[in-house]
N, C-alpha and C positions, 0 to 999 in steps of 0.2 A: 428342493425349492430354489429358484434362482434368487440372486441378491435383490433384483428389482421387485419380485413378488414378495419376498420375505419382508423387505422394508415397507412395501405398500400395505401389507397386513398390519404391521406395527404402527404405521403412521396414521391410518384412518381415524383411530380413536384419539390421536394427539392433536388434530387440527382444531383450533379454538373456534368459538362462535364468532361470526363476522362482526366486526366493529371498525369504525373509521378512526384511524390514528390521528393524534394531534399533529398540527402542522410543524414539520421539522425545520422549515425555514425560520419561523418565528423563534423556535428554541435555539437555533444557531445564532441568530441576531442577539438574543438575550445573553448567551454565553460569551460571544465575541466582545460585547461591551465591557465585560468584566476583565478583559485582557488589556485594557488601557490602549486600545486602538480605535479607529473609526468604526462607527456602528455598521457600515456596509463594507468594511475591509474584509479580506479573506486571509487570515494571518498564519495558517498552517495547512498542511495537506488535508484535504477534506473540509477545511475551514474551521472545524470545531471537534470536540472530543469524540463525538459519535461517528466521525469520518464520513458523514453523508453529504455528498457534494451538491447541495441544494441552496445556493446563495440567493439573497434578495436582490432584485434589480429589474429594470426595464431595458431590454437589449434588442439589438438588431439581429436578424437571422440570415443576412446576406452580406457578403463582402467580396472584394476582388483585389488580390495583391498586385496584379499587373496594372490595372487602371487606377488603383488607389481608392476605389469605392469603399467608404466606411472604414478605411485604414487611417487611424489618427496619427500613429507613429510606428516606426519599427526600430529595432536596435540589433546590431550584429552580436551573435553569440559565437561559441566555438564551432568546430566542425561536426561534433556530435553532442546532442542535448537530450538528456533523459530526465532531468530534474523537473518537477512540477512547480509552477509559479505560485508565489504568495505575495500579498500586498498588505502593507501595514504602515500607517502614519506617513503617507506620501511617498513611500518607497516601494519598489518592486524588486523582489529577490528571485533568482533562478540559478540552478546548478547546471554547469556545462564544463567544457574543457577550455584550453587556453588559446585556441586558434584565432580568436579575435585580437589577441595581443594588445590589450588595453594598457598594460604596465610596461614601461620601457625596460626595466631590469629583467623582464621575462618576455622576450620576443615570442612570436606565435609558434616558432618551431620548438619551443621548450614545452614539453608535455607536463601539464598540471591538472589537478582537480581545482575547479574555480567555482566559488559562489559569488555571483556578480550582483551588484546593487545599482538600480537605475532610478531616475526621477519619475514619479508616477505621471506627472502632467506632460512631460516633454520627451521621455525616453532617454534623456542624457545619462551617460555612464557616470557614476559617482565614485564607487570604490569596489574592490574585490578582495576576497580571502583566497590565498594561493596555497595549495597543498602540493608540495613536491612529491614525486613518485617514490614509492618504497623501493629500496635496493633489491628486495627479494623478487621483484618482477611480477609477471602476470598472475602467478598463483595467488597473490594478495592484492594486487593493484593493477588491473588490466589496462593496457595502453589505450590512450585516447578516450577512455570512458568518462572521465571527468567526475563531477559530483552528481550522483544519480538520485539524491533525496531532496526533500524540501526542508527549509528551516521552520522553526516554530517561533513566532514573534510575540512579545509582550512588552508594552511600553517602549522604553528605549533599549531593550535587550532582544537578542535573538539567539537561538540555540540550534546547533546542527551537528551532524556527524561528517567528518572529513573522509576522503578516500583513503587516508592513512589509519583509519580506525580511531580517531580522536573525537571525543565529544567536546564541543567548544561553546562557550558563551561569548558573544561579541557585542560591542557597542553598536547600535544601529546607525550611528553617525560615522562609523569608521574614524579616521583621523581628520575628517573635515572640520570637526569642532576644535581642533588644536589641542586636545587633551588626551593623555594616556591614562585611561581608567585603571584603577587597581582591582585586584592585587597583582595581576600579571603585568610585568614591566619588561619582558625579555623579547619583545618584537624585534625583528631584524632592522627595522627602520620605522619612522613615523611619517612616511610619505602620505599626503592627504588623500591619495586614491587607493589606500590599502587599509586592511582590517585592524581594528583595535581590539585585542583579545582581553577579555575580563578574566576568564579562567579556561583551562583546558585539561582534559583527562585522557590519557593514552590507554585505551582498552587492551591493546596488544601487549604493551609493556607492563601494565599494572595488574591485569587480570589473566594474562596468558592466552588471550583470544587469538585464534588463527582464522581470520576471515578468508572466505573463498572467493577469489577473483576481485572482489570489491567489498567495501563496507557501505551499506546503504540502508539507512533507517530514517524515516521522517519522524523525528522525536515528537512526543506529545506532552503538553503541559497539563498537569492535573493538580491544581492548587499550588502548593509549594514543591511539588515533585515533578521530576522529569522521568518519563518511561522510555526505555531504550531496548532495542533488539541489537545484539552485538555483531551479527552476521557470521558467527563461528561456523565453520564448515569443514569439508573434506580437503585433502591436499591435491596435488596435480594428478595423482593416480586415480582419483575419484572413488577409491575403495578404502583408503585409510583416513581416519579422523585424528589429526595430530594432537588436538586438545579437547578430548571428550569431557574433561572435568572443568573446563573453563565455562564461564557464564554464557548462556544464550540470551537471557533476559535480565534486566536490572532496573532498579529505581534509584534516582539520585536526588540529592538536595539541590534545588534549582539555584539557590543563591551562591553556592560554593563548589558544586560538583562532587560533594561527598557522597560516596556510595552508601545507600541505606540498606539494600538487600540485593542478592543475586539469586538466580535460579539456573540450573544446568539440566533440566528435565530431559531435553532431547538426547543429550549425552552421546552414547555410541550408536544411536539410531538415526543420527542426522544422515539424510539421504544425499544431499548435495550442498546447497548453500542455505542461508537464512536471511532473506531480504524483505520479509514482511514488516509492517509497522504496526504499533499497538493502537488500540482503541480504549476508551474509558467511558464508563457510565455508572450512575447510581441506580440500581435496579432492585426493587423491593426493599429499599432501605439499606442495601449493601453496596458499597463502592466496589467496582470491579475493574481491574487492569487486564485487558484481553490481548493475548499474543498468539500469532500464528507461528508454529514451529517448523523447523526443517525436517522433522520426522513425520509430517503430515497430520499432527495433532494440533488442535486449538486449545489453549490453556487460559484459564481465568484465575487471577490471584487477587487477594486483598492488597491494595496498593500500599497499605501500611506495613506489610510484611509481618513476620512473627515477633518482631521486637528484638531479635538477636542476630540480625544480619542475614537471615534466610527468608525465603518466600513462604507464603501461606496459601496453599492451593485451595481454590473453591471448587472448580470442576475442570475436567478435561474431556476432549471429544476427538475420537479418531475419525477423520474425514474420508478415509478410504475403506473399501471392502476388505475384510480380514484376509481373504484369499488372494488379493491383488499382489502382484510382484513388481518390484522396482528394477529398472535397468536404465543406465545412462545412454544407451544406444537403442534406436528403434522405438517402437510403440510400447512404452512402459505403461502398465495398467495402474501402478501406484504413483502417486504424486505427492509433492509437499505443498506448502502454503507460501505464496509470494504476495498475493493480494492482501489488502488490509481488511480486517473485520469491520463490518458496519452495524451499528445499533439503530433499530427502528421499531418504535412501539414496543420497547422492552424485549425485543427479539434480536438475535445476532445472525448475520448473514455473511457467508463467505463461500468462494469457489476454490477448488484445488488447481494447482498449476505446476509448471516446470520452467527451468531456464529456456528461453526461446531458442538458444543454440542447440538444444536437444530435440527440436522439432515439435510437431503436433502430436496430439493424443487425446484419449478420452478424458472427460471431466465429470465433476460432481459439484453441484451447487446445493448449499444447505441453508435451512432456516432452523435455528436452535433456540431452545428454551433455556435461558441463563439463570433461572431461579432454582434449578436442580443442583445437586451437589455430588461430588465424587466422580466416578467414571460414568459419563452420560452418553457414551458412544452408542450407535444403533445396534452394534453387535458385541457379543462376548466370544472370545476365542476359546474353543474347547479341545482338549486332547483326545486321543483315541480311547482313553480310559473314562471319558465323559466327565472329566474334572476340568475346571477352568485352567487355562494356561497362564501362568504368571511369567511375564517377560523378565528374564534375569538381568537385563540391562547391560549385557556383555556384547551386544551387537549381533548375536546369533539370530535374532528375529528382525533384524534391520530391514532386510529386503522383502520379507514375507512374514506376516503374522501367523498364518497357519499353512500347513502343507496338506492339502486334501489327499495327496497320494499316500500319506502316512496315516490316514484315517482321522486326521484332525478336521474340525468343522467349526462353523460359526452359527450361533443361535441368537435370536432376538434378545436384546438387553431389556429387562423389565424396568430398569432405571433410565432408559434412553431419554435424552433431551431433544431428539430429532423431531421437529414439528412437520417438516416436509423435506423432500429430497428430489432434485431434478437432474436427470440424465438426458432428457429429450422427450419429445411428445409428438404423436402423430396428428399434427394440426390439419394436414391436408385430407385426412380420412382415407388414405390409400392402404391402411393396415400395415404400414411399415414406417420406421423412423428414418427419414432421409437425412443426408449429410447436413442440410440446412436446418433440420429440426433437432439436431443433436447438440448436446452441451459438450464442448471440447475444453481442453486445458485453458486456463485463463490466468493472466497476471493482473487483470483488471479488477477494480473494486466496484461493488454495487452502488447505484444511486437510486433512492427510493422516495417517492412522494405520491400522495393521494392513493396509497396502497398499490402503486405500480412500481415494479422493480425493473431496472435496466442494467444489463451487463453485456460486455463484449468479450468474446473468447478469442484465443490466439489464432484460430482458424478463420477469423474474419466474420463470424456470425454475431449479429447484434440481437439480443433476446429481450423481449418484454414479457414479464410474468406478473401474475397476481401475487403480491407480497404476502397475503394472508394464507393462501391455499397452495401456492406453487404451480397453479395452472398456467400453462404456456399460452399466451395470448397472440403473439406474432413474433416473427423474426425477419431479419433483413441481412442479405449477403452483401458485405462490403467488397468482396473479391480482393481483399488485402488483409494482412494480419493487423490486429489491433494490440498495441502494447499499453494503452492508456485506459482511462475510465470515463464513464459518462458524467455529464453535468446536466442538472435540471434547473432551469431558470425561466421565469416569465412565461410559463405554460409551454415551454419548448425543451427538447432533449438534444444534447450535442454529443457527438462522438467522433474522434479522429482515427485515422488509419495510416498504415505504412506507405501507402501510395501518395499521401499528402492531402487527402480529402477530409473535410469535417462535414459530416452529414447532420442535418437538423430535422427533427421530427416534432410533430405535435404531441404534447403530453396527453396520450389517449390510449384507450383499450383497443382501438383500431389503428392500424398502421397508416400514417399520413406523412410522407416525406415532404418537407417544406422546401429545403434547398440542399444542395451539395456544393460546398465551397472548396475551391482549390487553394492550397496554402504553399505551393512552390516546391516543397519536398516533404519527406517523411515527418509525420506528426506522431512522435513516440510518447508524448505527454498527455496530460488531462486539461481540457479547457476549464477556466475559472472565470468568475465575474466578481469585480469589486467596484463599487460606486458607479454602477450601470455601464461599466466597460468590460468587454470580454478580453481576456489575455490568453493567447495561444502561442506556443513555441513550435516551430518546425525544427528540423535538425540543426539549423544554423541561424535562426532569426527569431526574435521576440516581437510579437505583434500586439498592439493595442487597438481594439476594434469597437467602434461605436458610431452613432450618428454625428456627423459634422455640423457644427453650428454655422449658420449663415454669417 
């Protein structure tokens, strides 16, 4: 039996009765208000803990960078920008590199990771946090990449991960307020256009983490706790994992940076890097911190930990077929998780992916029931003796969970939490799944509203599915890779691509392209809306987009 047929048989009984989910936008607004920011701000990646990019607002769907139509202001960024914009309390924050050269002591030819802060109304540069490059070079801190994650903002504080693998808490005012906030007092200077550090924690130095190429995690605020993915990964050989016992995931005390618990579950099975960001929700009365692992597994933990500095696992889910094999070159069938899990109607959604430098490949998109416990993968690995295979954790099962040539096989897991699984669908009815109908690798995160799920894959196909059933409704070929995620706002769906276009669709079960807006150069990031203004970064510029007042 093929994997597709095996899973289809398993999943049919798992699809729940149809019901319309509560409005995630209203839930996001309610949660955002608890973070001591504006009611229509968007203060962290995905805006809120469910990571569903569905902001409240009334927005335009057409703009023109050349003519200035609906362009309220622009601000120069570095030469490469991968960080996603957030807005909180009148300030706009975005990760980039130093090519803009805003600070005199760091001219633009000095390579840095930069978190830049701008005025929300005017786009005026206010201050930046500058992360100098690690001496170990590209294995830990890739040149020109800058800061690739988003900060999480709450009140007058913001939290983010530097390209050096440091978790930092900053004063949102920088040194513009003329104060050096405690307890950290060791900044190199107190220039008004630079960052005021409240505390920082070096994950490489204190936890032995060895990040691969970069450290990139958009932190999540869950009450008094910060949830962090460390980016621990392979070395330059792509086969050796130098720090398998270092933490992959951790929780920290928000006020001080104290580590509450750590988890190293991916261990010697890390395939490449770990650049996913966590999600959080209370589901069935149980708080869950949900992390995507570099081993291709999705993990859920009790955010309180076990009380003794270790994690408390609730469930785990293998997002790859057991027989799939990983390779860093060519069309690998096994993938890890770079996208961020999204929670919608008490279900978890995520697609598998790979470093874009490793090319395109097949993908899997999952809807998962997070109320189950233990190993809720769709399959169980079985040995040639018909007994379950227990992964010894020594890396021998890293590249492939089962070897069919050795008589090993996969059987359906009776405890599976898989509700549906999408690899592609024959929408055209020609009895084959064409390239445009196939789900490919993705580093994008789902956006879901009105039971409609939108996700772009790295091959440039934009998919619309029924979030309840996994039925493929329509797809659109952007003819360019997509590195970012969709946004849903004001009855419209926005998605950017590597060619520099942002396509706008009607939020509908039928495809209706409203506009395709050119943004000058590559849009690697995700559009957001705050206070009725769209914020989009291309490779080198931040744009605020909205209707101009007469």
